[in-house]
Residue, then its C-alpha position, 0 to 999 in steps of 0.5 A: m260451202n253453202r249447198y242449198h237450192r233456191l226453188p220456188l216453195l209452192t212449185a217444189a211442194l206441188c211437184v212432189v205432192l201432185p203426182l201421188h195417187a191414193h192407195d187403200a192398203a191397210a197400213d195399220a195392220f203393220d204397227r211398227t215396234p215403237t222407238e221411244l222412251a217409255s213416257v206419257q203422251v201430251q195429247a190424250d186424244r191421240p193414239a196411246t203408246q205408253d203400253s208399248p215397250a221402249p227400245f232403250s229406256s234407262f228403265g227398260a220396258g214399261d208404260w208411263k206409270d211403270t217408269p221410275a223417272s220424270t219423263r215427257v213426250l211432246d207429240r206431233a199434235l203439239i209440234e204442229d199446233r204450236q208451230v214449233r221450228t227450233l230446239s229453243e221453241l221446243a224447250r218452252n214446253d216443259d219447265s225442266l228445260g231451259d236455253s243454254y246458249a241458243p243464239v238465233g242463226y246457230y245450232q242451239n243447246v238446252a239445259i235440263r234440271g240446270f245441267a247443259l246437255d252434252t252435244g255429243t251424247g245428249y241428243r238422240f234420233n231414234g234412240l241413238a246418239i246424234a251430233g248435237e251441233q246441228r239445227v235438228p229439223l222437226e218435220h219428220i218427227q212423230q214425237v220428242e221424248i225427254l228423259k230428265g235426269a241422269a241416265g248413265l245406263a242409257a247413255g254411258v258418258m253424258a251430262p246428268g241433266g237428261i236426254i232428248n230423243y227424237v222419234g221419226k215418223r213411220p210409214a202410213e197412208v198420209r199425204t199433206l202439204t203445209l204452207g206458212t208465213d209470218a209477220e216478217g214475210s217468211r216463206y215456208a212449205a212442207v210435204d209429208f207423203g207416206h205409202w205402203l208400196t206392198p203389204r210388207f214394205g212402206v215408205r214415208l217422205n218429208a221435205a221442207w223448204d224455208d226462206s225465213v225473215s228474221y226479227i233481227e236485222h241481217a239474220d234472214g236464213r234459208r233451209n232445205f230439208y229432206s228425209l226418208a223412212a222405210d219399214w220392211l216386214v222380213g218374214e213372219r218375225g223380223k222387221l227392218e226400219v231405216d231412217a235417213n235425213y239431210q238438211t242444209s241451212a244458211q243464216r247469219s248468227a246473232s252474237g249474244y250481249q255480255l255484261l257491262g264491266g262484268v257486273a251490269l246488265p245492258g240497258r236500252v237493248d234493241r233486240e232487233h239489232m245485230l251486234g258487230y254486223q259487217s257487210w262482209q260477214q257471211p251466213v253460218g252454213i250448217d249441213s247435217t245427215n243422220i241415218t238410223a237402222l233397226h232390225t228386230y226379231d221376235f223369237s217368241p212372244d216373250w223374247q226379242s232381239r234388237v240390232s241398231a246402227s247409226q251415223s250422224r255428220t255435221v259440217i259447220d261453216d262458221r263465219v261471223a263478225f263476233a261481238y266479244g269482250c273489250y280487250y281493245a276498248a279504251q275503258c278496258a285498257d288499264g286492265n281494271v275491267p275484265g276483258n272477257a265482258f263488254a266495257p261499262n259504257g257498252d263498247y265491245d270488240i268485233y272479231d272476224y271468226r272463220s272456222p270452215d268445215d268444222t265436222r263432227r261425226n257420231r257412229e254407234v252400234r247396239a245389240e241387245l236381247r229382251g225377254r220375260f220369264a218367271t222364277g216361281a212367283i217372281g217375274h222378270e223382264l230382262t234387257v242385256g246388250v252391248d254398245a259401241f259409240d265413236r265420236t270424232v271432231d275435225k277442225h281447221r285452225n281458225v281465224n279469230a282476229y280483232v278488227g274493230t270496236g262497236n257500241i251496243h247503242d250504235a245505230h249502225v255498226p262501224q264498218f272495218a276491213p276483214s282480217p287477211l289471215m286465212p284458216g289452216p288446214s283441217v286436222p283431227r281435234l277429238d277421237s272419243r270412243q265408248t264400249a259398253a255392256f249393260l243389263l237391267d232386270r225388272i223384277s215383279f213381286g205380285d201386282d203391287w211391287q217392282w224392283l229394277l236392278g242393273g247397270r252399265y260397264v263402260r270404257l272410254d278411250e279419248r284422245s284430243y289434239s292441239k289446233r295444229g293436230a299435235p296429240e295433247r292428251n290420251d285418257t282411258l277410264s272404265r266405270f260401272l254405273p249402277q241403277t236401281a229403282l223401287i215401284w209401288s202400285a197403290n192402285s190401278s191409277i197410282n204409282a210411287y217410286a224411288s230411284y238411284v242412278s249413277g252417271l259419268d260426265l267428261g271434265q270441262e276444258a279451262p277457258f282461254w282467259t285462265s292460267n291453265d288455258g286448254t287443260f281438261l279436268p278429270s271426268m266427273l261422277s254424278r249421282q242422283i236420287e229421285v222420288g216421285a208419283k204418277f196418277a192416271a186421273s182418267d183415260a185422258l188425264n195424267l198427273g205427275a210429281a217428282v222430287f230429286r237431288t243430283t250431285r257432281p263435283f264443281q269445276y269452275a274458274s277460281p279467282d287467285g293470284s295468278d297472272a290471269g287472275y283465275t285458274f280452272v279447278e275442280a273443288g267442292r260439289q254442285v248440288h241441284t235439288g228440285l220439285e217437278l210437277t206436270a199435268d197433261g190431258r183433257i179436263t173435258d171433251r173440249l178443254h185440253l190442258s198441258a202444265s208444268a212447273a219446276m222449282l230448282q235449287a242449284r248451288a255450289r258447296d265447299t269450293g273454297t270460294p265463299a263468294y260463290h256460295g249461298h246462291q243460285l248457279i248461273n243460268v238456273p232460275r229458281t222457278r219455272a212454270s207454264v200453263h197452256v190450254d186449248y178450247q174447242l168452241p161448241f158453237a163453232p165446230g172445228l174452231t179451237l182457241a189456244g192460250g198459254w202463260r210461261h214464267a221464269s224467275s230471276n236468273v243469276a248472270t255472275a258467279d258471285g250471284r250479285t247480277r241477275a237478269p229479272g224474271y219474266s211472264v210471257v203470254d202466248a195465244g193462238v186460233r185453229f180452224r179445221h174444215q172440209l174443202g172439196g172433200q179435202a181436210v184443211s187446217w188453219n193455224l194462227s199463233v202469236d207468241n209473246v202477245f204483249n211484246r214483253f222484253y226479257w232475257s231468256d238465256t244467260g248461258s255459256s259457251s267455251g267458258d264465257y257467258y252471254l245474254f240473249p234477249g227473248a224474241p219479240r211478238q211473233l205471229r205465224l200463219a200456216v195451212t195444211v191440206a190433206l191431199 
């Protein structure tokens, strides 16, 4: 069901904001216990948090230089200045990230270091796992923390790429109204209101209303979002932080392209054209609710307890006229062309796909104790705790019925009647439970050396069910995931580190077009070695470099003599070896730089299929790089010019490496102006993405074992104005 409320954007915003009155309570006296992965701020002129302990970092408490991992923080200033609205847009700001099946109008996924994130455990809100199958809003987010690489101690069962943690805004004295539009005619409004009601209790409300006009035809959407955060100082030593948010959205999802005949990139693509569009096609509705609570208690200046809990729920009404394959097209009838690709002439099948009330729930409870003590001349910072995590998936038996055939060059997609079939009843499809105990000790030897030693013991109980609700498998496994790192402080500005991390990743499901359709392969143990250096060049500029190597078993569709032609197997290893470079901060008082580069070799080895060796894996460009600068003009106070360049090398699109999406470079630009109007601070923000309207393939990612091609967005112009009330 579509549960969104149509209300004039300006009226809604003013109704919330105008009744508010100013209050002079000194909220700054009540700084919260930070909820963030230890990392470096992107904007150096913002209040620093890197000397504060992290709530649940894979490497314990420590500032950015003392974190033996490649991390990144995208703060509130960056999100607002670059008008970031989606996960895909967020991923552009770090070159270790890339899209991994990120269609317009649907929830999006990204990859870190070439590994697609696990939607069950790879995304976090205030350090706790949320259902990744949602369009995460950013209006209530203070910063986004990116931990790159395996993090078995932090998350247990997860993909080895890393974690994205969204940190919510805390109560503060703030009242702002933002109105926005774009070149397509979208309408956007958001309010941010925070207030300390008493010296010990504060709240913060964020809300947004978005009527978006997409550059893709028939893909306009609507979104309503509401969030509330509250902080309560309990006694002299305790603190309770609660966050709750709800969002409802509706937008038609745009199907991705596929290779022609399974080997050739589509040509003369119109990226404003919606493949397979049917007049009866309904928007995809996604409703999401996320709640977290954290209680901290300071027993002494050196010891603290932390008890946290969360619930995340997403309901997806998936209704799409889906463009997929060519099983029913004339050019594919003889079986010489793979049916899970478009036909050589651009024909594709259109399916009436309906899966209502697809419900994903994540629940997590964690208790931990943190403290510091000394044994002689050796210092210890200890973190010990337990964690329980539960994820369930309930789905209706879907409708996935062929209705007709179109062609990628159709000026107007042929119209067909929808399928008369109806979805079946809702049944449980997955029940996955993790229980774990973890321990990490940061041992200090004088001022120059630190040794981190710890691990996580995790037990996984997982049950999956068929589309009719019948039990299919019941797996139980237990693993100890060790983690260790050594840090050397060369001087007050430079740290070097070496780390080893072990992680556990769930086995993948065989695609329907393989001989063992639906079979789940065994879980995979990943290992990562990383060496890096961090240099605080000044109070305002941080430089980082990391070299890493991550390995895990390779699970893939192996060509063979079976009737299907492929069997999904585990054989050999996939090895990702890379170099990451970052630079964040101010070069001068007026010039701010944010730059990164990632060079990654991702290959399969010893698989028994020689054609899959010796080249990059699918959807992992060998090189990504970006530079973004902001310059405050000296002759125009309040006026800032911004410019950016982002590049990706060619991207493999077939398992044998013969077909590649070409590399690309994209230029972005913007201008911001801040001034006072009637005693109120006003900020204008004009941004232009893809200034030269470059066509490029941004993503060759996979979903359910099939690979898709998504064109990057054309030139996009956005304008927003924010008023401090």
